[in-house]
TORDO-399681 format. One record per residue: residue number from 0; x, y, z of N, C-alpha, C in turn. Coordinates in steps of 0.02 Angstrom, whole numbers, plus 50000, padded with zeros to 5 digits. Last residue first. Example, Ala and Ser with C-alpha at 12.3 -4.5 7.8 and 13.67 -1.06 7.14 Angstrom:
BEGIN
<1; <50642; 49888; 50354>; <50684; 49947; 50357>; <50645; 50002; 50394>>
<0; <50660; 49716; 50390>; <50615; 49775; 50390>; <50660; 49835; 50390>>
//
This chain:
BEGIN
<325; <49965; 50334; 50028>; <49889; 50337; 50082>; <49856; 50396; 50057>>
<324; <50037; 50244; 49939>; <50008; 50306; 49925>; <49953; 50306; 49962>>
<323; <50104; 50133; 49988>; <50160; 50179; 49942>; <50106; 50248; 49940>>
<322; <50000; 50049; 50042>; <50046; 50097; 50086>; <50090; 50151; 50047>>
<321; <49837; 50080; 49975>; <49903; 50065; 49967>; <49954; 50085; 50012>>
<320; <49691; 50118; 49945>; <49717; 50093; 50008>; <49797; 50063; 50014>>
<319; <49669; 50228; 49803>; <49680; 50156; 49834>; <49723; 50152; 49893>>
<318; <49551; 50344; 49772>; <49623; 50345; 49810>; <49632; 50263; 49834>>
<317; <49450; 50356; 49760>; <49487; 50420; 49733>; <49540; 50397; 49752>>
<316; <49338; 50242; 49639>; <49379; 50254; 49712>; <49433; 50303; 49713>>
<315; <49188; 50225; 49559>; <49272; 50241; 49558>; <49284; 50259; 49648>>
<314; <49108; 50082; 49650>; <49110; 50154; 49621>; <49180; 50170; 49601>>
<313; <49115; 49900; 49643>; <49134; 49948; 49671>; <49129; 50006; 49628>>
<312; <48990; 49791; 49613>; <49048; 49805; 49602>; <49052; 49881; 49608>>
<311; <48912; 49730; 49769>; <48901; 49742; 49698>; <48965; 49790; 49678>>
<310; <48974; 49608; 49900>; <48956; 49685; 49874>; <48953; 49673; 49791>>
<309; <49051; 49507; 49955>; <48971; 49508; 49892>; <48948; 49574; 49884>>
<308; <49181; 49564; 50007>; <49179; 49526; 49933>; <49104; 49507; 49903>>
<307; <49181; 49639; 50106>; <49159; 49649; 50033>; <49149; 49616; 49975>>
<306; <49251; 49566; 50192>; <49192; 49566; 50203>; <49124; 49606; 50145>>
<305; <49381; 49558; 50140>; <49316; 49492; 50121>; <49256; 49521; 50146>>
<304; <49448; 49655; 50212>; <49443; 49666; 50141>; <49382; 49611; 50111>>
<303; <49472; 49587; 50343>; <49432; 49654; 50327>; <49416; 49652; 50254>>
<302; <49538; 49471; 50288>; <49489; 49453; 50321>; <49456; 49527; 50320>>
<301; <49667; 49530; 50231>; <49613; 49494; 50185>; <49530; 49482; 50214>>
<300; <49719; 49561; 50353>; <49690; 49605; 50306>; <49651; 49587; 50264>>
<299; <49746; 49437; 50430>; <49698; 49495; 50445>; <49685; 49559; 50396>>
<298; <49847; 49375; 50347>; <49767; 49362; 50332>; <49704; 49404; 50382>>
<297; <49956; 49489; 50348>; <49910; 49487; 50287>; <49829; 49426; 50286>>
<296; <49974; 49440; 50471>; <49953; 49517; 50476>; <49919; 49518; 50382>>
<295; <50008; 49303; 50467>; <49959; 49332; 50511>; <49927; 49407; 50507>>
<294; <50110; 49302; 50396>; <50059; 49267; 50359>; <49989; 49303; 50411>>
<293; <50208; 49383; 50457>; <50192; 49416; 50408>; <50128; 49383; 50381>>
<292; <50228; 49311; 50554>; <50179; 49337; 50566>; <50174; 49373; 50512>>
<291; <50283; 49187; 50496>; <50235; 49171; 50519>; <50203; 49244; 50524>>
<290; <50402; 49252; 50436>; <50365; 49223; 50393>; <50309; 49219; 50424>>
<289; <50484; 49305; 50574>; <50443; 49367; 50536>; <50402; 49329; 50476>>
<288; <50489; 49172; 50612>; <50445; 49212; 50655>; <50438; 49264; 50616>>
<287; <50608; 49137; 50513>; <50520; 49091; 50512>; <50489; 49127; 50549>>
<286; <50668; 49285; 50451>; <50674; 49200; 50478>; <50595; 49191; 50480>>
<285; <50697; 49360; 50279>; <50663; 49341; 50328>; <50659; 49272; 50384>>
<284; <50860; 49394; 50201>; <50793; 49354; 50206>; <50766; 49324; 50279>>
<283; <50961; 49508; 50116>; <50914; 49492; 50181>; <50868; 49440; 50171>>
<282; <51053; 49541; 50025>; <51048; 49490; 50065>; <51015; 49467; 50109>>
<281; <51010; 49679; 49953>; <51037; 49659; 50011>; <51075; 49616; 50054>>
<280; <50960; 49636; 49828>; <50996; 49707; 49845>; <51046; 49683; 49915>>
<279; <50903; 49503; 49851>; <50939; 49516; 49787>; <50984; 49585; 49790>>
<278; <50814; 49528; 49972>; <50874; 49466; 49951>; <50921; 49486; 49897>>
<277; <50736; 49629; 49927>; <50793; 49647; 49985>; <50829; 49579; 49980>>
<276; <50678; 49575; 49820>; <50722; 49624; 49798>; <50760; 49628; 49855>>
<275; <50594; 49462; 49892>; <50646; 49461; 49824>; <50702; 49506; 49827>>
<274; <50513; 49539; 49976>; <50556; 49502; 50000>; <50614; 49446; 49953>>
<273; <50436; 49614; 49883>; <50503; 49646; 49937>; <50537; 49606; 49959>>
<272; <50384; 49520; 49840>; <50429; 49582; 49790>; <50477; 49602; 49840>>
<271; <50302; 49483; 49932>; <50327; 49428; 49901>; <50387; 49467; 49876>>
<270; <50224; 49600; 49947>; <50272; 49573; 50005>; <50305; 49533; 49973>>
<269; <50154; 49623; 49829>; <50213; 49670; 49858>; <50249; 49651; 49901>>
<268; <50067; 49544; 49826>; <50128; 49508; 49789>; <50174; 49558; 49818>>
<267; <49959; 49572; 49915>; <50015; 49535; 49944>; <50072; 49521; 49902>>
<266; <49886; 49638; 49807>; <49921; 49669; 49846>; <49982; 49629; 49872>>
<265; <49788; 49531; 49774>; <49836; 49538; 49744>; <49896; 49578; 49773>>
<264; <49721; 49531; 49902>; <49772; 49476; 49877>; <49799; 49488; 49833>>
<263; <49654; 49642; 49883>; <49684; 49647; 49929>; <49737; 49592; 49907>>
<262; <49547; 49617; 49747>; <49616; 49679; 49751>; <49669; 49669; 49809>>
<261; <49482; 49515; 49809>; <49529; 49492; 49756>; <49574; 49549; 49747>>
<260; <49413; 49620; 49908>; <49449; 49555; 49929>; <49504; 49526; 49888>>
<259; <49353; 49735; 49850>; <49401; 49753; 49888>; <49449; 49664; 49908>>
<258; <49316; 49713; 49672>; <49308; 49714; 49739>; <49365; 49714; 49784>>
<257; <49386; 49824; 49526>; <49372; 49754; 49570>; <49327; 49767; 49645>>
<256; <49390; 49941; 49468>; <49356; 49877; 49430>; <49344; 49824; 49476>>
<255; <49450; 50031; 49545>; <49391; 50044; 49524>; <49369; 49998; 49480>>
<254; <49578; 49979; 49586>; <49494; 49947; 49631>; <49429; 49999; 49618>>
<253; <49625; 49983; 49468>; <49616; 49933; 49481>; <49568; 49923; 49538>>
<252; <49645; 50129; 49456>; <49606; 50115; 49396>; <49607; 50044; 49427>>
<251; <49722; 50133; 49557>; <49663; 50179; 49568>; <49623; 50149; 49517>>
<250; <49857; 50077; 49515>; <49815; 50043; 49589>; <49744; 50071; 49596>>
<249; <49888; 50169; 49419>; <49869; 50096; 49412>; <49828; 50045; 49443>>
<248; <49921; 50262; 49494>; <49881; 50269; 49454>; <49842; 50202; 49427>>
<247; <50021; 50230; 49574>; <49961; 50242; 49616>; <49930; 50260; 49563>>
<246; <50124; 50187; 49488>; <50107; 50118; 49521>; <50014; 50149; 49555>>
<245; <50147; 50303; 49446>; <50127; 50259; 49404>; <50078; 50222; 49438>>
<244; <50228; 50348; 49569>; <50147; 50396; 49521>; <50131; 50335; 49488>>
<243; <50313; 50266; 49592>; <50276; 50266; 49632>; <50197; 50319; 49601>>
<242; <50387; 50275; 49478>; <50355; 50203; 49478>; <50312; 50227; 49542>>
<241; <50443; 50419; 49461>; <50387; 50386; 49409>; <50362; 50334; 49443>>
<240; <50489; 50474; 49597>; <50434; 50475; 49571>; <50399; 50464; 49528>>
<239; <50605; 50358; 49589>; <50559; 50362; 49644>; <50511; 50376; 49614>>
<238; <50668; 50386; 49472>; <50645; 50315; 49462>; <50579; 50320; 49535>>
<237; <50712; 50505; 49508>; <50681; 50502; 49473>; <50643; 50451; 49454>>
<236; <50799; 50472; 49616>; <50754; 50505; 49630>; <50681; 50511; 49581>>
<235; <50883; 50385; 49531>; <50843; 50362; 49598>; <50795; 50408; 49620>>
<234; <50958; 50477; 49457>; <50906; 50443; 49432>; <50881; 50394; 49475>>
<233; <51013; 50572; 49572>; <50959; 50594; 49507>; <50918; 50541; 49482>>
<232; <51097; 50476; 49600>; <51050; 50498; 49632>; <51004; 50536; 49592>>
<231; <51192; 50483; 49494>; <51152; 50423; 49502>; <51096; 50436; 49537>>
<230; <51250; 50626; 49494>; <51205; 50580; 49454>; <51183; 50527; 49458>>
<229; <51189; 50688; 49656>; <51224; 50661; 49608>; <51210; 50632; 49556>>
<228; <51092; 50806; 49725>; <51114; 50744; 49707>; <51145; 50740; 49659>>
<227; <51138; 50921; 49844>; <51135; 50917; 49782>; <51144; 50853; 49764>>
<226; <51048; 50891; 50008>; <51115; 50913; 49960>; <51078; 50920; 49883>>
<225; <50974; 50972; 50135>; <50946; 50928; 50080>; <51019; 50949; 50066>>
<224; <50942; 51020; 50268>; <50992; 50962; 50271>; <50990; 50943; 50202>>
<223; <50851; 51132; 50258>; <50909; 51155; 50252>; <50967; 51097; 50256>>
<222; <50718; 51063; 50241>; <50767; 51083; 50164>; <50816; 51106; 50190>>
<221; <50632; 51027; 50320>; <50716; 50978; 50325>; <50750; 51000; 50278>>
<220; <50515; 51081; 50331>; <50522; 51049; 50380>; <50593; 51024; 50388>>
<219; <50512; 51157; 50215>; <50519; 51182; 50268>; <50537; 51162; 50341>>
<218; <50503; 51050; 50118>; <50567; 51097; 50112>; <50573; 51134; 50179>>
<217; <50393; 51000; 50158>; <50455; 50945; 50157>; <50521; 51006; 50163>>
<216; <50277; 51080; 50120>; <50310; 51087; 50193>; <50373; 51047; 50198>>
<215; <50263; 51085; 49989>; <50272; 51172; 50030>; <50293; 51147; 50095>>
<214; <50253; 50965; 49937>; <50303; 51019; 49910>; <50300; 51067; 49923>>
<213; <50167; 50909; 50025>; <50214; 50891; 50018>; <50289; 50945; 50000>>
<212; <50046; 50963; 49959>; <50078; 50978; 50032>; <50138; 50958; 50034>>
<211; <50064; 50918; 49844>; <50069; 51003; 49844>; <50076; 51002; 49928>>
<210; <50045; 50772; 49869>; <50106; 50809; 49837>; <50102; 50876; 49827>>
<209; <49900; 50759; 49919>; <49965; 50750; 49963>; <50029; 50775; 49914>>
<208; <49838; 50828; 49805>; <49842; 50862; 49864>; <49903; 50828; 49909>>
<207; <49782; 50745; 49705>; <49833; 50801; 49702>; <49846; 50820; 49763>>
<206; <49696; 50639; 49741>; <49764; 50616; 49716>; <49822; 50665; 49724>>
<205; <49584; 50738; 49738>; <49596; 50701; 49783>; <49677; 50684; 49804>>
<204; <49571; 50767; 49593>; <49585; 50811; 49630>; <49619; 50791; 49712>>
<203; <49549; 50625; 49547>; <49654; 50671; 49523>; <49638; 50740; 49564>>
<202; <49428; 50617; 49565>; <49487; 50560; 49605>; <49571; 50587; 49592>>
<201; <49323; 50733; 49619>; <49353; 50702; 49569>; <49430; 50657; 49587>>
<200; <49206; 50721; 49751>; <49276; 50773; 49705>; <49308; 50706; 49670>>
<199; <49076; 50678; 49830>; <49092; 50753; 49771>; <49156; 50774; 49747>>
<198; <49104; 50577; 49881>; <49044; 50577; 49860>; <49058; 50638; 49805>>
<197; <49240; 50550; 49930>; <49217; 50516; 49870>; <49164; 50528; 49835>>
<196; <49254; 50612; 50049>; <49280; 50641; 49995>; <49255; 50629; 49928>>
<195; <49245; 50499; 50145>; <49209; 50554; 50135>; <49211; 50613; 50092>>
<194; <49357; 50417; 50105>; <49288; 50408; 50101>; <49226; 50445; 50099>>
<193; <49456; 50495; 50126>; <49448; 50489; 50067>; <49379; 50455; 50027>>
<192; <49481; 50491; 50272>; <49435; 50554; 50231>; <49424; 50533; 50154>>
<191; <49512; 50353; 50281>; <49424; 50375; 50306>; <49418; 50451; 50272>>
<190; <49627; 50367; 50227>; <49578; 50333; 50183>; <49507; 50360; 50214>>
<189; <49683; 50437; 50319>; <49685; 50475; 50234>; <49645; 50439; 50213>>
<188; <49688; 50336; 50429>; <49670; 50398; 50451>; <49640; 50447; 50369>>
<187; <49781; 50237; 50388>; <49705; 50219; 50394>; <49680; 50296; 50400>>
<186; <49906; 50340; 50349>; <49870; 50307; 50289>; <49797; 50281; 50326>>
<185; <49914; 50341; 50504>; <49920; 50386; 50469>; <49880; 50356; 50394>>
<184; <49941; 50196; 50513>; <49878; 50219; 50573>; <49888; 50291; 50515>>
<183; <50072; 50161; 50456>; <50011; 50121; 50440>; <49938; 50173; 50468>>
<182; <50150; 50256; 50515>; <50124; 50273; 50442>; <50062; 50239; 50425>>
<181; <50144; 50196; 50635>; <50122; 50262; 50633>; <50125; 50274; 50540>>
<180; <50226; 50084; 50606>; <50157; 50072; 50625>; <50126; 50155; 50630>>
<179; <50345; 50159; 50561>; <50302; 50113; 50521>; <50243; 50107; 50528>>
<178; <50391; 50208; 50694>; <50376; 50246; 50643>; <50323; 50241; 50579>>
<177; <50413; 50086; 50754>; <50367; 50136; 50783>; <50343; 50196; 50724>>
<176; <50519; 50043; 50669>; <50458; 50002; 50675>; <50416; 50058; 50724>>
<175; <50615; 50132; 50708>; <50604; 50133; 50634>; <50526; 50082; 50639>>
<174; <50637; 50135; 50837>; <50610; 50185; 50823>; <50570; 50175; 50761>>
<173; <50698; 50012; 50862>; <50617; 50001; 50882>; <50585; 50064; 50858>>
<172; <50766; 49914; 50740>; <50762; 49992; 50755>; <50697; 49993; 50797>>
<171; <50747; 49733; 50746>; <50732; 49803; 50724>; <50743; 49865; 50764>>
<170; <50775; 49644; 50871>; <50827; 49660; 50806>; <50824; 49705; 50760>>
<169; <50778; 49684; 51037>; <50755; 49675; 50989>; <50796; 49680; 50923>>
<168; <50868; 49555; 51135>; <50869; 49629; 51110>; <50824; 49618; 51045>>
<167; <50769; 49421; 51225>; <50819; 49436; 51179>; <50823; 49527; 51156>>
<166; <50644; 49401; 51263>; <50703; 49400; 51298>; <50757; 49411; 51258>>
<165; <50524; 49407; 51207>; <50571; 49355; 51175>; <50642; 49351; 51207>>
<164; <50447; 49499; 51272>; <50420; 49453; 51251>; <50470; 49369; 51235>>
<163; <50530; 49632; 51294>; <50482; 49583; 51351>; <50442; 49525; 51324>>
<162; <50592; 49627; 51155>; <50631; 49606; 51211>; <50585; 49584; 51270>>
<161; <50497; 49600; 51021>; <50509; 49635; 51054>; <50547; 49598; 51128>>
<160; <50471; 49547; 50860>; <50489; 49525; 50927>; <50512; 49570; 50976>>
<159; <50419; 49597; 50739>; <50450; 49647; 50788>; <50511; 49599; 50832>>
<158; <50354; 49478; 50693>; <50384; 49512; 50650>; <50443; 49570; 50689>>
<157; <50265; 49441; 50821>; <50335; 49414; 50786>; <50369; 49438; 50738>>
<156; <50205; 49581; 50833>; <50247; 49549; 50891>; <50288; 49512; 50853>>
<155; <50129; 49571; 50722>; <50164; 49616; 50727>; <50221; 49627; 50782>>
<154; <50034; 49483; 50722>; <50105; 49457; 50688>; <50135; 49525; 50692>>
<153; <49961; 49510; 50843>; <50010; 49458; 50838>; <50064; 49472; 50798>>
<152; <49890; 49608; 50775>; <49945; 49651; 50830>; <49975; 49569; 50844>>
<151; <49834; 49529; 50667>; <49864; 49591; 50653>; <49921; 49620; 50707>>
<150; <49738; 49450; 50739>; <49787; 49423; 50688>; <49850; 49500; 50688>>
<149; <49664; 49557; 50823>; <49703; 49507; 50850>; <49755; 49477; 50810>>
<148; <49602; 49642; 50700>; <49641; 49670; 50758>; <49690; 49626; 50781>>
<147; <49534; 49524; 50623>; <49605; 49551; 50595>; <49630; 49581; 50645>>
<146; <49436; 49477; 50731>; <49502; 49441; 50726>; <49551; 49474; 50669>>
<145; <49374; 49597; 50711>; <49392; 49571; 50778>; <49453; 49523; 50787>>
<144; <49321; 49601; 50590>; <49365; 49643; 50623>; <49398; 49625; 50676>>
<143; <49243; 49474; 50591>; <49291; 49485; 50556>; <49345; 49535; 50575>>
<142; <49145; 49508; 50700>; <49180; 49465; 50697>; <49249; 49455; 50665>>
<141; <49114; 49688; 50687>; <49119; 49613; 50691>; <49171; 49577; 50705>>
<140; <49097; 49834; 50679>; <49167; 49791; 50668>; <49159; 49709; 50673>>
<139; <48998; 49934; 50569>; <49001; 49881; 50625>; <49060; 49823; 50599>>
<138; <49032; 50108; 50575>; <49022; 50050; 50546>; <49041; 50003; 50598>>
<137; <49041; 50231; 50626>; <48997; 50201; 50665>; <48996; 50138; 50605>>
<136; <49136; 50320; 50588>; <49093; 50312; 50533>; <49024; 50258; 50569>>
<135; <49227; 50312; 50715>; <49204; 50363; 50683>; <49140; 50375; 50635>>
<134; <49235; 50160; 50742>; <49243; 50227; 50786>; <49206; 50288; 50767>>
<133; <49243; 50098; 50629>; <49190; 50085; 50673>; <49182; 50146; 50729>>
<132; <49339; 50147; 50553>; <49266; 50169; 50535>; <49207; 50141; 50594>>
<131; <49454; 50115; 50644>; <49435; 50186; 50623>; <49356; 50188; 50600>>
<130; <49443; 49990; 50606>; <49446; 50000; 50693>; <49432; 50085; 50686>>
<129; <49475; 49981; 50482>; <49404; 49937; 50502>; <49404; 49973; 50585>>
<128; <49600; 50045; 50480>; <49528; 50073; 50428>; <49472; 50052; 50468>>
<127; <49676; 49956; 50532>; <49682; 50011; 50564>; <49606; 50055; 50536>>
<126; <49668; 49856; 50429>; <49654; 49849; 50501>; <49631; 49920; 50536>>
<125; <49740; 49926; 50335>; <49655; 49895; 50311>; <49665; 49880; 50402>>
<124; <49874; 49949; 50397>; <49835; 50008; 50388>; <49748; 49976; 50375>>
<123; <49967; 49857; 50373>; <49907; 49857; 50446>; <49857; 49900; 50444>>
<122; <50070; 49853; 50293>; <50008; 49834; 50270>; <49941; 49820; 50330>>
<121; <50179; 49896; 50361>; <50124; 49961; 50325>; <50071; 49916; 50306>>
<120; <50255; 49786; 50394>; <50216; 49825; 50439>; <50147; 49873; 50418>>
<119; <50276; 49730; 50265>; <50231; 49704; 50319>; <50198; 49756; 50360>>
<118; <50369; 49835; 50224>; <50301; 49813; 50179>; <50261; 49788; 50226>>
<117; <50465; 49823; 50324>; <50428; 49891; 50326>; <50372; 49856; 50280>>
<116; <50512; 49671; 50302>; <50485; 49703; 50357>; <50428; 49769; 50349>>
<115; <50561; 49687; 50180>; <50521; 49659; 50188>; <50470; 49665; 50265>>
<114; <50669; 49779; 50179>; <50617; 49795; 50155>; <50554; 49759; 50146>>
<113; <50739; 49826; 50359>; <50734; 49786; 50287>; <50652; 49797; 50252>>
<112; <50732; 49997; 50389>; <50709; 49936; 50406>; <50729; 49893; 50336>>
<111; <50751; 50118; 50345>; <50796; 50105; 50380>; <50773; 50037; 50421>>
<110; <50696; 50155; 50227>; <50746; 50171; 50220>; <50786; 50123; 50282>>
<109; <50540; 50137; 50239>; <50578; 50094; 50198>; <50662; 50100; 50195>>
<108; <50534; 50207; 50345>; <50519; 50134; 50361>; <50582; 50092; 50311>>
<107; <50540; 50324; 50274>; <50578; 50314; 50323>; <50587; 50260; 50334>>
<106; <50407; 50309; 50201>; <50480; 50318; 50164>; <50532; 50301; 50209>>
<105; <50326; 50312; 50311>; <50334; 50260; 50259>; <50403; 50248; 50227>>
<104; <50336; 50441; 50337>; <50323; 50381; 50382>; <50350; 50321; 50354>>
<103; <50294; 50501; 50223>; <50363; 50515; 50278>; <50368; 50484; 50329>>
<102; <50164; 50452; 50203>; <50212; 50455; 50164>; <50268; 50456; 50181>>
<101; <50101; 50504; 50319>; <50096; 50438; 50295>; <50146; 50415; 50250>>
<100; <50084; 50642; 50301>; <50121; 50610; 50365>; <50146; 50543; 50336>>
<99; <50035; 50676; 50178>; <50119; 50698; 50185>; <50139; 50661; 50259>>
<98; <49904; 50621; 50217>; <49949; 50598; 50158>; <50032; 50604; 50163>>
<97; <49876; 50731; 50289>; <49870; 50648; 50335>; <49907; 50595; 50282>>
<96; <49874; 50825; 50223>; <49911; 50852; 50269>; <49928; 50772; 50305>>
<95; <49779; 50796; 50129>; <49839; 50803; 50116>; <49883; 50785; 50149>>
<94; <49664; 50793; 50217>; <49683; 50740; 50153>; <49761; 50738; 50144>>
<93; <49647; 50941; 50222>; <49666; 50862; 50289>; <49694; 50820; 50268>>
<92; <49625; 50972; 50113>; <49690; 50996; 50141>; <49702; 50951; 50201>>
<91; <49507; 50923; 50083>; <49552; 50881; 50054>; <49626; 50923; 50080>>
<90; <49428; 50990; 50178>; <49443; 50917; 50189>; <49495; 50887; 50142>>
<89; <49431; 51132; 50138>; <49471; 51108; 50192>; <49480; 51026; 50195>>
<88; <49382; 51108; 50008>; <49451; 51140; 50011>; <49496; 51117; 50063>>
<87; <49269; 51040; 49923>; <49289; 51050; 49993>; <49356; 51042; 50010>>
<86; <49317; 51064; 49774>; <49266; 51109; 49791>; <49285; 51102; 49877>>
<85; <49493; 51056; 49689>; <49410; 51025; 49702>; <49351; 51063; 49760>>
<84; <49606; 51104; 49613>; <49593; 51104; 49686>; <49505; 51086; 49721>>
<83; <49564; 51070; 49480>; <49618; 51036; 49497>; <49593; 51047; 49587>>
<82; <49390; 51042; 49418>; <49440; 51118; 49428>; <49506; 51073; 49500>>
<81; <49406; 50980; 49235>; <49388; 50969; 49323>; <49435; 51020; 49357>>
<80; <49397; 50977; 49120>; <49364; 51017; 49139>; <49365; 51030; 49229>>
<79; <49513; 50906; 49053>; <49460; 50881; 49073>; <49408; 50921; 49095>>
<78; <49616; 50976; 49006>; <49567; 50955; 48964>; <49522; 50926; 48981>>
<77; <49720; 50904; 49132>; <49723; 50947; 49063>; <49666; 50909; 49009>>
<76; <49738; 50804; 49219>; <49683; 50841; 49241>; <49684; 50898; 49165>>
<75; <49860; 50742; 49185>; <49795; 50701; 49170>; <49748; 50739; 49194>>
<74; <49944; 50837; 49210>; <49934; 50833; 49133>; <49878; 50780; 49124>>
<73; <49932; 50837; 49344>; <49924; 50913; 49308>; <49899; 50886; 49234>>
<72; <49990; 50729; 49382>; <49915; 50742; 49382>; <49887; 50796; 49352>>
<71; <50111; 50745; 49355>; <50072; 50689; 49311>; <50005; 50699; 49329>>
<70; <50162; 50850; 49431>; <50161; 50853; 49361>; <50116; 50814; 49315>>
<69; <50145; 50809; 49571>; <50090; 50858; 49542>; <50092; 50871; 49469>>
<68; <50220; 50711; 49558>; <50155; 50681; 49549>; <50127; 50728; 49522>>
<67; <50360; 50743; 49551>; <50332; 50703; 49491>; <50262; 50683; 49493>>
<66; <50349; 50808; 49668>; <50347; 50862; 49613>; <50325; 50811; 49560>>
<65; <50332; 50688; 49755>; <50289; 50740; 49753>; <50291; 50800; 49666>>
<64; <50458; 50629; 49739>; <50397; 50604; 49730>; <50332; 50635; 49730>>
<63; <50540; 50716; 49787>; <50537; 50692; 49720>; <50492; 50661; 49692>>
<62; <50523; 50726; 49932>; <50496; 50781; 49876>; <50494; 50750; 49787>>
<61; <50564; 50605; 49973>; <50492; 50611; 49970>; <50482; 50663; 49915>>
<60; <50710; 50639; 49968>; <50670; 50577; 49949>; <50614; 50590; 49915>>
<59; <50694; 50736; 50067>; <50724; 50752; 49995>; <50702; 50699; 49949>>
<58; <50658; 50657; 50171>; <50599; 50721; 50154>; <50629; 50732; 50090>>
<57; <50770; 50586; 50205>; <50706; 50550; 50189>; <50674; 50590; 50151>>
<56; <50941; 50639; 50117>; <50871; 50634; 50171>; <50818; 50623; 50162>>
<55; <51035; 50524; 50042>; <51007; 50568; 50025>; <50947; 50576; 50096>>
<54; <51095; 50397; 50034>; <51136; 50458; 50039>; <51120; 50525; 50038>>
<53; <51008; 50308; 50080>; <51066; 50309; 50106>; <51109; 50354; 50094>>
<52; <50901; 50336; 49987>; <50887; 50375; 50052>; <50963; 50341; 50099>>
<51; <50895; 50275; 49860>; <50908; 50344; 49866>; <50938; 50362; 49954>>
<50; <50875; 50136; 49920>; <50941; 50157; 49900>; <50948; 50215; 49901>>
<49; <50738; 50159; 49959>; <50803; 50116; 49997>; <50864; 50128; 49976>>
<48; <50682; 50200; 49833>; <50683; 50228; 49899>; <50712; 50216; 49955>>
<47; <50699; 50074; 49749>; <50730; 50140; 49751>; <50737; 50203; 49801>>
<46; <50615; 50003; 49817>; <50694; 49983; 49826>; <50723; 50040; 49802>>
<45; <50490; 50048; 49805>; <50506; 50063; 49879>; <50609; 50041; 49864>>
<44; <50476; 50019; 49658>; <50493; 50107; 49681>; <50523; 50108; 49767>>
<43; <50440; 49891; 49647>; <50523; 49921; 49630>; <50543; 50008; 49656>>
<42; <50337; 49909; 49715>; <50405; 49868; 49751>; <50456; 49882; 49736>>
<41; <50256; 49998; 49631>; <50257; 50002; 49711>; <50325; 49975; 49733>>
<40; <50265; 49912; 49516>; <50291; 49972; 49508>; <50303; 50008; 49589>>
<39; <50177; 49799; 49562>; <50256; 49780; 49539>; <50306; 49858; 49533>>
<38; <50055; 49874; 49584>; <50105; 49808; 49638>; <50168; 49810; 49626>>
<37; <50032; 49898; 49456>; <50041; 49927; 49516>; <50062; 49913; 49577>>
<36; <50007; 49758; 49397>; <50042; 49816; 49363>; <50073; 49876; 49414>>
<35; <49902; 49704; 49489>; <49963; 49675; 49473>; <50027; 49746; 49450>>
<34; <49799; 49798; 49446>; <49817; 49790; 49513>; <49903; 49767; 49513>>
<33; <49778; 49782; 49321>; <49795; 49865; 49340>; <49837; 49838; 49404>>
<32; <49731; 49643; 49316>; <49798; 49657; 49288>; <49836; 49738; 49301>>
<31; <49620; 49666; 49388>; <49673; 49619; 49427>; <49735; 49641; 49387>>
<30; <49540; 49724; 49314>; <49546; 49770; 49373>; <49620; 49731; 49393>>
<29; <49534; 49646; 49196>; <49562; 49699; 49181>; <49578; 49735; 49255>>
<28; <49564; 49489; 49249>; <49522; 49529; 49219>; <49552; 49615; 49230>>
<27; <49636; 49363; 49277>; <49661; 49392; 49219>; <49628; 49462; 49198>>
<26; <49553; 49329; 49381>; <49625; 49336; 49394>; <49659; 49380; 49341>>
<25; <49416; 49262; 49338>; <49432; 49335; 49387>; <49507; 49356; 49373>>
<24; <49492; 49156; 49247>; <49455; 49227; 49208>; <49464; 49292; 49258>>
<23; <49524; 49080; 49343>; <49567; 49106; 49297>; <49558; 49176; 49268>>
<22; <49412; 49072; 49410>; <49458; 49077; 49440>; <49510; 49108; 49389>>
<21; <49332; 49002; 49302>; <49307; 49063; 49322>; <49354; 49096; 49376>>
<20; <49429; 48897; 49296>; <49413; 48933; 49234>; <49389; 49003; 49266>>
<19; <49428; 48800; 49394>; <49475; 48835; 49395>; <49470; 48906; 49328>>
<18; <49282; 48731; 49392>; <49320; 48768; 49459>; <49368; 48824; 49430>>
<17; <49279; 48673; 49268>; <49241; 48723; 49288>; <49247; 48747; 49360>>
<16; <49397; 48596; 49280>; <49391; 48661; 49240>; <49347; 48696; 49255>>
<15; <49349; 48504; 49396>; <49422; 48558; 49390>; <49429; 48608; 49342>>
<14; <49263; 48440; 49305>; <49247; 48477; 49367>; <49301; 48539; 49380>>
<13; <49339; 48387; 49212>; <49280; 48430; 49195>; <49259; 48471; 49240>>
<12; <49427; 48286; 49271>; <49448; 48367; 49239>; <49405; 48408; 49222>>
<11; <49326; 48206; 49336>; <49361; 48239; 49375>; <49380; 48311; 49334>>
<10; <49296; 48140; 49198>; <49236; 48179; 49258>; <49285; 48227; 49282>>
<9; <49405; 48102; 49163>; <49373; 48158; 49110>; <49331; 48187; 49171>>
<8; <49420; 47984; 49258>; <49474; 48068; 49254>; <49446; 48113; 49209>>
<7; <49305; 47930; 49223>; <49328; 47947; 49298>; <49366; 48004; 49293>>
<6; <49338; 47866; 49095>; <49294; 47903; 49132>; <49284; 47944; 49184>>
<5; <49465; 47806; 49143>; <49457; 47861; 49103>; <49402; 47895; 49092>>
<4; <49406; 47698; 49244>; <49457; 47744; 49247>; <49460; 47799; 49211>>
<3; <49345; 47636; 49147>; <49302; 47656; 49202>; <49346; 47724; 49224>>
<2; <49418; 47571; 49063>; <49378; 47630; 49023>; <49331; 47668; 49087>>
<1; <49478; 47484; 49129>; <49519; 47540; 49126>; <49483; 47591; 49106>>
<0; <49382; 47391; 49158>; <49409; 47433; 49210>; <49443; 47515; 49183>>
//
């Protein structure tokens, strides 16, 4: 009897190894490692954004990201022979404007909302991409896309708890919630333009346009409200620029090497990191409804990403669909 049990346990262990080892190898693949590192950079960057935004205007904080981003891209472009301004300058400029709008909304929501709620709401953008792709590119939405739309809508309602449904005052600032959702929409539009540019433009040229547009239009939009940062504020602004741009570069490499489904799954580490950092820095802990709504939004996003699970390995992508870098 004991011998049979031993043989059976070994058989189960072998079967488990056969199932888990491919998963472990996939999880530790280079693309996944890039995604994890980029996600951690973005998570830390959002905390720096929130801390800097307590005393500095939103667009001034965003400008620091753009200034470092321009220098970062030009360093990477040096010696490559790639024209920095690309070929299709009109569409690249539109991509830059959409990126500016998305990042301005994202930064505002990071500053005005708890980190966990802001991060979750910005994860709506893959669902918006699916809807826009169906409307503009005539891609089939299908049952997964319809499910993601319903799940995302229900998730937003649980996270934001509007008064007309719950009968109590909305716990989150309505303006900040609206700006966060608008930021996700702008991010989706930016990604649609990236798809059109992917066939002709170098990734670095595509990445360069949003910080260039921000560098020009942010001071024009709000420059008179900017203040000279203090010593600590300079460090925070530098942290925003470095973490966001390094994170963007790492995420781009990850998306070049991985399919959409595992890449999106790794991206959800940022939600966990946002909860942890929000608790450590500000003592904020999401309630049960927020957690349930977050799960719905993430399931909708992962459903959209999983549609490409059986596709061949992706070609290099100019820009990752991440909320910190639309």
